[in-house]
C-alpha positions in Angstrom: 2.4 -1.7 -7.3 3.9 -2.2 -4.2 7.2 -3.7 -5.1 9.9 -2.4 -2.8 7.4 -0.2 -0.8 9.1 -1.5 2.4 11.9 1.0 2.0 9.7 4.0 0.8 9.1 7.0 3.2 5.5 7.4 3.0 4.6 11.0 2.7 0.9 12.4 2.3 1.6 13.2 -1.4 2.8 9.8 -2.2 -0.1 8.1 -0.4 -2.4 10.2 -2.5 -0.8 9.4 -5.7 -1.0 5.7 -4.7 -4.7 5.8 -3.8 -5.5 7.7 -7.0 -3.6 5.1 -9.2 -5.4 2.2 -7.3 -8.8 3.8 -7.8 -8.0 4.2 -11.6 -7.0 0.6 -11.8 -10.2 -0.6 -9.9 -12.3 1.5 -12.3 -10.5 -0.2 -15.2 -11.0 -3.6 -13.7 -14.9 -2.9 -13.6 -15.1 -1.1 -16.9 -16.4 2.0 -15.1 -15.7 5.5 -16.3 -15.5 8.6 -14.2 -18.5 10.0 -16.2 -20.5 7.1 -14.7 -20.4 9.0 -11.4 -19.9 5.8 -9.2 -18.6 6.6 -5.9 -15.3 5.2 -4.7 -16.9 3.2 -1.8 -19.1 1.4 -4.3 -16.1 0.7 -6.5 -14.2 -0.7 -3.5 -17.1 -2.7 -2.3 -17.4 -4.3 -5.8 -13.6 -5.2 -6.2 -12.9 -6.1 -2.4 -9.5 -4.8 -2.8 -7.6 -3.5 0.3 -6.4 0.0 0.5 -2.9 0.5 -0.8 -1.7 2.6 2.2 -2.9 -0.1 4.7 -1.1 -2.6 2.5 2.1 -0.6 2.3 2.2 0.0 6.1 1.6 -3.8 6.8 4.6 -4.6 4.3 6.8 -2.0 6.2 6.0 -3.7 9.5 6.7 -7.2 8.2 10.1 -6.0 6.6 11.0 -4.3 10.1 10.1 -7.7 11.8 12.4 -9.6 9.2 15.2 -7.2 9.8 15.1 -7.6 13.6 15.1 -11.3 13.3 18.3 -11.6 11.3 20.9 -13.4 13.4 24.3 -12.7 12.0 25.2 -8.9 11.1 21.7 -7.9 11.6 20.5 -4.6 12.7 18.1 -6.1 15.3 19.3 -4.4 18.4 19.9 -0.9 16.6 16.4 -1.0 15.3 14.8 -1.8 18.7 16.8 1.1 20.4 
């Protein structure tokens, strides 16, 4: 789900859609329906999955660090300016 997310520009609309998709996937993993009226907090506690927005933010920072460390022809100094 986060493939290539390092280059996405994160908008609030995109974050909402990602979170909704993640919740749907977690409900499917547990076999829980929306009609069961189980709160998202409880589902997250059962699945022990990290929030997608936090994961994407972490991936973006890791990618930025990778770009900064490239030696030949890298954008390191430009990124740091």
